[in-house]
KEVODO-551629 format. One record per atom (N, C-alpha, C, CB): x negated, y, z negated; residue in three letters; residue number from 1. Coordinates in steps of 0.05 Angstrom, whole numbers, plus 5000, padded with zeros to 4 digits. Atoms other than C-alpha are relative to their C-alpha. Glycine has a CB too. Layout:
BEGIN
- X;Y;Z;ALA;NUM $
...
# end
This chain:
BEGIN
- 4979;5019;4994;MET;1 $
- 6270;6567;4414;MET;1 $
- 4995;4988;5028;MET;1 $
- 5027;5013;4999;MET;1 $
- 5006;5009;4973;LEU;2 $
- 6251;6563;4488;LEU;2 $
- 4976;4981;5000;LEU;2 $
- 4995;5024;5019;LEU;2 $
- 5024;5017;5003;LYS;3 $
- 6183;6534;4469;LYS;3 $
- 5007;4973;4989;LYS;3 $
- 4979;5014;4983;LYS;3 $
- 4991;5025;5012;GLU;4 $
- 6216;6481;4426;GLU;4 $
- 5015;4983;5021;GLU;4 $
- 5018;5005;4975;GLU;4 $
- 4985;5014;4979;PHE;5 $
- 6262;6463;4483;PHE;5 $
- 4982;4988;5021;PHE;5 $
- 5020;5019;5014;PHE;5 $
- 5019;5011;4981;THR;6 $
- 6205;6455;4532;THR;6 $
- 4983;4977;4988;THR;6 $
- 4981;5021;5011;THR;6 $
- 5014;5021;5014;GLU;7 $
- 6167;6413;4481;GLU;7 $
- 5018;4975;4999;GLU;7 $
- 4991;5008;4972;GLU;7 $
- 4981;5023;5001;PHE;8 $
- 6229;6369;4473;PHE;8 $
- 5001;4986;5027;PHE;8 $
- 5028;5010;4992;PHE;8 $
- 4999;5012;4973;LEU;9 $
- 6233;6359;4548;LEU;9 $
- 4975;4985;5007;LEU;9 $
- 5004;5022;5021;LEU;9 $
- 5025;5014;4994;LYS;10 $
- 6160;6340;4552;LYS;10 $
- 4997;4975;4982;LYS;10 $
- 4976;5019;4995;LYS;10 $
- 5005;5022;5019;GLN;11 $
- 6159;6296;4490;GLN;11 $
- 5017;4976;5007;GLN;11 $
- 5007;5009;4972;GLN;11 $
- 4982;5022;4995;TYR;12 $
- 6219;6254;4509;TYR;12 $
- 5003;4994;5030;TYR;12 $
- 5027;5005;4988;TYR;12 $
- 5000;5005;4971;ASN;13 $
- 6207;6257;4584;ASN;13 $
- 5029;5000;5011;ASN;13 $
- 4986;4973;5006;ASN;13 $
- 4972;4998;4992;VAL;14 $
- 6279;6279;4595;VAL;14 $
- 5003;5003;5031;VAL;14 $
- 5014;5023;4986;VAL;14 $
- 4999;4995;4971;ILE;15 $
- 6265;6303;4666;ILE;15 $
- 4996;4973;5015;ILE;15 $
- 4979;5020;5009;ILE;15 $
- 5005;5025;4987;GLY;16 $
- 6237;6235;4686;GLY;16 $
- 5024;4981;4997;GLY;16 $
- 4975;4987;4989;GLY;16 $
- 4977;5016;5005;LEU;17 $
- 6296;6200;4655;LEU;17 $
- 5023;5008;5018;LEU;17 $
- 5008;5001;4971;LEU;17 $
- 4978;4989;4983;ALA;18 $
- 6345;6245;4692;ALA;18 $
- 4995;4992;5029;ALA;18 $
- 5002;5030;4997;ALA;18 $
- 5006;5007;4972;ILE;19 $
- 6310;6232;4758;ILE;19 $
- 5004;4970;5004;ILE;19 $
- 4970;5007;5007;ILE;19 $
- 4996;5029;4998;ALA;20 $
- 6311;6157;4745;ALA;20 $
- 5029;4993;5001;ALA;20 $
- 4987;4985;4976;ALA;20 $
- 4972;5006;5000;ILE;21 $
- 6385;6158;4731;ILE;21 $
- 5012;5008;5027;ILE;21 $
- 5015;5016;4978;ILE;21 $
- 4990;4991;4974;ILE;22 $
- 6399;6198;4794;ILE;22 $
- 4992;4981;5022;ILE;22 $
- 4990;5028;5007;ILE;22 $
- 5010;5019;4980;ILE;23 $
- 6356;6152;4837;ILE;23 $
- 5013;4973;4997;ILE;23 $
- 4969;4998;4999;ILE;23 $
- 4987;5026;5005;GLY;24 $
- 6386;6090;4804;GLY;24 $
- 5029;5001;5010;GLY;24 $
- 5000;4994;4971;GLY;24 $
- 4973;4998;4990;GLY;25 $
- 6456;6115;4820;GLY;25 $
- 5002;4999;5030;GLY;25 $
- 5013;5026;4990;GLY;25 $
- 5001;5000;4971;LYS;26 $
- 6438;6128;4892;LYS;26 $
- 4992;4972;5011;LYS;26 $
- 4981;5021;5011;LYS;26 $
- 5007;5027;4993;LEU;27 $
- 6405;6059;4896;LEU;27 $
- 5024;4982;4998;LEU;27 $
- 4977;4990;4983;LEU;27 $
- 4976;5016;5004;ASN;28 $
- 6469;6028;4870;ASN;28 $
- 5020;5006;5023;ASN;28 $
- 5013;5006;4973;ASN;28 $
- 4982;4992;4979;GLN;29 $
- 6509;6068;4921;GLN;29 $
- 4991;4987;5027;GLN;29 $
- 5002;5030;5003;GLN;29 $
- 5011;5012;4975;LEU;30 $
- 6462;6044;4977;LEU;30 $
- 5005;4970;5001;LEU;30 $
- 4970;5006;5001;LEU;30 $
- 4995;5029;5000;ALA;31 $
- 6468;5971;4955;ALA;31 $
- 5029;4994;5004;ALA;31 $
- 4991;4989;4973;ALA;31 $
- 4971;5004;4996;SER;32 $
- 6544;5976;4952;SER;32 $
- 5007;5003;5029;SER;32 $
- 5016;5019;4982;SER;32 $
- 4994;4995;4971;SER;33 $
- 6546;6005;5022;SER;33 $
- 4988;4977;5017;SER;33 $
- 4988;5026;5008;SER;33 $
- 5012;5022;4985;LEU;34 $
- 6498;5951;5047;LEU;34 $
- 5018;4975;4998;LEU;34 $
- 4972;4994;4988;LEU;34 $
- 4983;5024;5003;VAL;35 $
- 6543;5896;5018;VAL;35 $
- 5027;5004;5015;VAL;35 $
- 5005;4994;4971;VAL;35 $
- 4973;4996;4990;ASN;36 $
- 6610;5927;5038;ASN;36 $
- 5001;5006;5030;ASN;36 $
- 5013;5023;4986;ASN;36 $
- 4999;4991;4972;ASP;37 $
- 6591;5956;5106;ASP;37 $
- 4983;4983;5019;ASP;37 $
- 4992;5028;5002;ASP;37 $
- 5018;5015;4983;PHE;38 $
- 6537;5908;5131;PHE;38 $
- 5002;4970;4995;PHE;38 $
- 4972;5010;4996;PHE;38 $
- 5001;5029;5006;ILE;39 $
- 6532;5841;5096;ILE;39 $
- 5028;4987;5002;ILE;39 $
- 4989;4996;4972;ILE;39 $
- 4973;5012;4998;THR;40 $
- 6607;5829;5088;THR;40 $
- 5009;4997;5029;THR;40 $
- 5019;5016;4983;THR;40 $
- 4991;5004;4973;PRO;41 $
- 6624;5844;5160;PRO;41 $
- 4984;4980;5017;PRO;41 $
- 5000;5027;5014;PRO;41 $
- 5017;5018;4984;LEU;42 $
- 6565;5807;5190;LEU;42 $
- 5000;4971;4992;LEU;42 $
- 4972;5010;5000;LEU;42 $
- 5004;5028;5010;ILE;43 $
- 6558;5746;5146;ILE;43 $
- 5026;4988;4990;ILE;43 $
- 4980;5000;4978;ILE;43 $
- 4976;5012;5013;LEU;44 $
- 6623;5738;5107;LEU;44 $
- 5025;5002;5017;LEU;44 $
- 5004;5014;4974;LEU;44 $
- 4976;4998;4984;ASN;45 $
- 6674;5759;5160;ASN;45 $
- 5008;4974;5014;ASN;45 $
- 4997;5022;5020;ASN;45 $
- 4992;5026;4988;PRO;46 $
- 6671;5692;5197;PRO;46 $
- 5013;4982;4979;PRO;46 $
- 4976;4987;5012;PRO;46 $
- 4988;5016;5022;VAL;47 $
- 6686;5658;5130;VAL;47 $
- 5027;5011;4993;VAL;47 $
- 4981;4999;4975;VAL;47 $
- 4975;4988;5007;LEU;48 $
- 6740;5708;5113;LEU;48 $
- 5021;4995;5022;LEU;48 $
- 4997;5030;4995;LEU;48 $
- 4981;5005;4978;ASN;49 $
- 6772;5700;5182;ASN;49 $
- 5009;4971;5000;ASN;49 $
- 4986;5007;5027;ASN;49 $
- 4992;5029;5001;ALA;50 $
- 6771;5624;5175;ALA;50 $
- 5021;4996;4978;ALA;50 $
- 4975;4983;4995;ALA;50 $
- 4981;5002;5023;LEU;51 $
- 6809;5634;5109;LEU;51 $
- 5024;5018;5004;LEU;51 $
- 4986;5007;4974;LEU;51 $
- 4978;4981;4994;SER;52 $
- 6857;5684;5142;SER;52 $
- 5002;5022;4979;SER;52 $
- 5026;4985;5002;SER;52 $
- 5002;4978;5020;ILE;53 $
- 6834;5739;5094;ILE;53 $
- 4987;5023;5013;ILE;53 $
- 4985;4991;4974;ILE;53 $
- 5011;4976;4988;GLU;54 $
- 6821;5810;5115;GLU;54 $
- 4978;5013;4983;GLU;54 $
- 5022;5021;5005;GLU;54 $
- 5020;4987;5017;LYS;55 $
- 6782;5836;5055;LYS;55 $
- 4990;4980;4979;LYS;55 $
- 5013;5024;4986;LYS;55 $
- 5013;5018;5019;ILE;56 $
- 6734;5802;5007;ILE;56 $
- 5015;5001;4973;ILE;56 $
- 4971;5008;4996;ILE;56 $
- 4986;4997;5026;ALA;57 $
- 6776;5828;4948;ALA;57 $
- 5024;4980;4999;ALA;57 $
- 5010;5028;4997;ALA;57 $
- 4977;5018;5000;GLU;58 $
- 6832;5780;4970;GLU;58 $
- 4993;4971;4995;GLU;58 $
- 5014;5003;5027;GLU;58 $
- 5008;5027;5006;LEU;59 $
- 6791;5718;4957;LEU;59 $
- 5010;4992;4973;LEU;59 $
- 4968;4997;5002;LEU;59 $
- 4989;5009;5026;SER;60 $
- 6825;5678;4903;SER;60 $
- 5000;4970;4998;SER;60 $
- 5028;5011;4996;SER;60 $
- 4998;5028;5006;TRP;61 $
- 6828;5610;4871;TRP;61 $
- 5019;4997;4977;TRP;61 $
- 4972;4987;4994;TRP;61 $
- 4979;5004;5020;LYS;62 $
- 6890;5590;4832;LYS;62 $
- 5008;5026;4986;LYS;62 $
- 4990;4979;4979;LYS;62 $
- 4991;4975;5011;GLY;63 $
- 6910;5662;4822;GLY;63 $
- 4978;5018;4989;GLY;63 $
- 5019;4995;4979;GLY;63 $
- 5022;4984;5010;VAL;64 $
- 6841;5686;4801;VAL;64 $
- 4986;5012;5024;VAL;64 $
- 4980;4982;4983;VAL;64 $
- 5013;4986;4977;PHE;65 $
- 6814;5738;4849;PHE;65 $
- 4970;5004;4993;PHE;65 $
- 5014;5028;5005;PHE;65 $
- 5029;5000;5005;TYR;66 $
- 6739;5729;4853;TYR;66 $
- 4984;5015;5022;TYR;66 $
- 4990;4972;4997;TYR;66 $
- 5014;4986;4978;GLY;67 $
- 6723;5769;4916;GLY;67 $
- 4984;5024;4991;GLY;67 $
- 5020;5009;5021;GLY;67 $
- 5015;4977;5010;ASN;68 $
- 6704;5833;4880;ASN;68 $
- 4976;4991;4983;ASN;68 $
- 5018;5018;4984;ASN;68 $
- 5022;5011;5016;LEU;69 $
- 6661;5792;4832;LEU;69 $
- 4977;4991;5018;LEU;69 $
- 5010;4977;4982;LEU;69 $
- 5020;5010;4981;LEU;70 $
- 6625;5759;4891;LEU;70 $
- 4986;5024;5012;LEU;70 $
- 5014;4983;5022;LEU;70 $
- 5012;4976;4988;SER;71 $
- 6613;5828;4922;SER;71 $
- 4982;5013;4979;SER;71 $
- 5022;5019;5008;SER;71 $
- 5016;4988;5021;SER;72 $
- 6587;5854;4855;SER;72 $
- 4974;4984;4995;SER;72 $
- 5016;5003;4974;SER;72 $
- 5023;5017;5004;ILE;73 $
- 6540;5795;4848;ILE;73 $
- 4980;5005;5022;ILE;73 $
- 5008;4970;4999;ILE;73 $
- 5018;4994;4978;ILE;74 $
- 6511;5807;4917;ILE;74 $
- 4987;5028;4996;ILE;74 $
- 5016;4999;5027;ILE;74 $
- 5010;4973;5006;ASP;75 $
- 6505;5881;4899;ASP;75 $
- 4977;4999;4980;ASP;75 $
- 5023;5018;4989;ASP;75 $
- 5020;5002;5022;PHE;76 $
- 6467;5864;4835;PHE;76 $
- 4975;4987;5010;PHE;76 $
- 5012;4984;4977;PHE;76 $
- 5024;5014;4990;LEU;77 $
- 6420;5816;4870;LEU;77 $
- 4983;5018;5018;LEU;77 $
- 5008;4975;5015;LEU;77 $
- 5015;4982;4982;ILE;78 $
- 6402;5868;4922;ILE;78 $
- 4986;5021;4983;ILE;78 $
- 5019;5014;5020;ILE;78 $
- 5013;4979;5017;VAL;79 $
- 6389;5922;4869;VAL;79 $
- 4977;4988;4984;VAL;79 $
- 5021;5012;4981;VAL;79 $
- 5021;5012;5016;ALA;80 $
- 6349;5874;4826;ALA;80 $
- 4976;4993;5017;ALA;80 $
- 5011;4974;4987;ALA;80 $
- 5022;5006;4982;PHE;81 $
- 6307;5852;4886;PHE;81 $
- 4985;5026;5007;PHE;81 $
- 5010;4986;5025;PHE;81 $
- 5013;4974;4993;VAL;82 $
- 6293;5925;4906;VAL;82 $
- 4984;5010;4976;VAL;82 $
- 5021;5021;5008;VAL;82 $
- 5015;4992;5024;VAL;83 $
- 6273;5941;4834;VAL;83 $
- 4976;4983;4996;VAL;83 $
- 5018;4999;4975;VAL;83 $
- 5022;5019;5001;PHE;84 $
- 6229;5879;4833;PHE;84 $
- 4978;5009;5019;PHE;84 $
- 5009;4972;5006;PHE;84 $
- 5020;4991;4980;LEU;85 $
- 6194;5902;4897;LEU;85 $
- 4987;5026;4992;LEU;85 $
- 5013;5003;5027;LEU;85 $
- 5011;4974;5008;LEU;86 $
- 6186;5972;4870;LEU;86 $
- 4980;4997;4977;LEU;86 $
- 5023;5019;4991;LEU;86 $
- 5019;5005;5023;ILE;87 $
- 6154;5948;4805;ILE;87 $
- 4975;4985;5010;ILE;87 $
- 5014;4983;4978;ILE;87 $
- 5023;5014;4989;LYS;88 $
- 6110;5900;4844;LYS;88 $
- 4981;5020;5014;LYS;88 $
- 5009;4978;5019;LYS;88 $
- 5016;4980;4986;TRP;89 $
- 6087;5958;4888;TRP;89 $
- 4986;5019;4981;TRP;89 $
- 5018;5017;5019;TRP;89 $
- 5012;4982;5020;VAL;90 $
- 6075;6004;4828;VAL;90 $
- 4977;4986;4986;VAL;90 $
- 5021;5009;4979;VAL;90 $
- 5022;5015;5013;ASN;91 $
- 6033;5950;4794;ASN;91 $
- 4976;4997;5018;ASN;91 $
- 5010;4972;4991;ASN;91 $
- 5022;5002;4981;ARG;92 $
- 5993;5940;4857;ARG;92 $
- 4985;5026;5003;ARG;92 $
- 5011;4991;5028;ARG;92 $
- 5013;4974;4998;MET;93 $
- 5980;6014;4863;MET;93 $
- 4984;5007;4974;MET;93 $
- 5021;5022;5004;MET;93 $
- 5015;4996;5025;ALA;94 $
- 5959;6016;4789;ALA;94 $
- 4974;4985;5000;ALA;94 $
- 5018;4992;4976;ALA;94 $
- 5024;5016;4998;LYS;95 $
- 5909;5960;4802;LYS;95 $
- 4980;5013;5019;LYS;95 $
- 5006;4972;5009;LYS;95 $
- 5017;4987;4980;VAL;96 $
- 5881;5996;4863;VAL;96 $
- 4988;5025;4987;VAL;96 $
- 5015;5007;5026;VAL;96 $
- 5010;4976;5013;THR;97 $
- 5875;6061;4823;THR;97 $
- 4980;4993;4979;THR;97 $
- 5023;5016;4988;THR;97 $
- 5018;5009;5022;SER;98 $
- 5843;6024;4765;SER;98 $
- 4973;4991;5011;SER;98 $
- 5012;4977;4984;SER;98 $
- 5025;5009;4987;LYS;99 $
- 5791;5991;4811;LYS;99 $
- 4984;5024;5011;LYS;99 $
- 5006;4980;5022;LYS;99 $
- 5013;4976;4989;THR;100 $
- 5776;6058;4844;THR;100 $
- 4987;5016;4977;THR;100 $
- 5020;5017;5015;THR;100 $
- 5011;4985;5023;GLU;101 $
- 5765;6092;4776;GLU;101 $
- 4977;4985;4988;GLU;101 $
- 5022;5005;4979;GLU;101 $
- 5022;5016;5012;ASN;102 $
- 5721;6035;4751;ASN;102 $
- 4975;5001;5017;ASN;102 $
- 5009;4971;4997;ASN;102 $
- 5023;4999;4983;LYS;103 $
- 5675;6041;4811;LYS;103 $
- 4984;5027;4997;LYS;103 $
- 5008;4997;5029;LYS;103 $
- 5013;4974;5003;LYS;104 $
- 5660;6114;4795;LYS;104 $
- 4982;5001;4977;LYS;104 $
- 5020;5022;4998;LYS;104 $
# end
């Protein structure tokens, strides 16, 4: 039974998936903090102050509150960009490794 379980973990790469989920969650947490604690105060606060609004969540248009949506969009773009850079780096490393192996 233990052998079957270890084969299951190897076959479906469950450990790698679990690590990816954990790292993805932390990346999301980092992006949210970057938006809420850095980007919003530095870039958006002058706009919010001009509109006499304290928090981005209070942004609204005709009763529709879009501040949280705007924050989520910024969050998404940051995460997507970081994932793009990560994939680009992995592809570059794969090419370097491939060239090194071909020379041997």
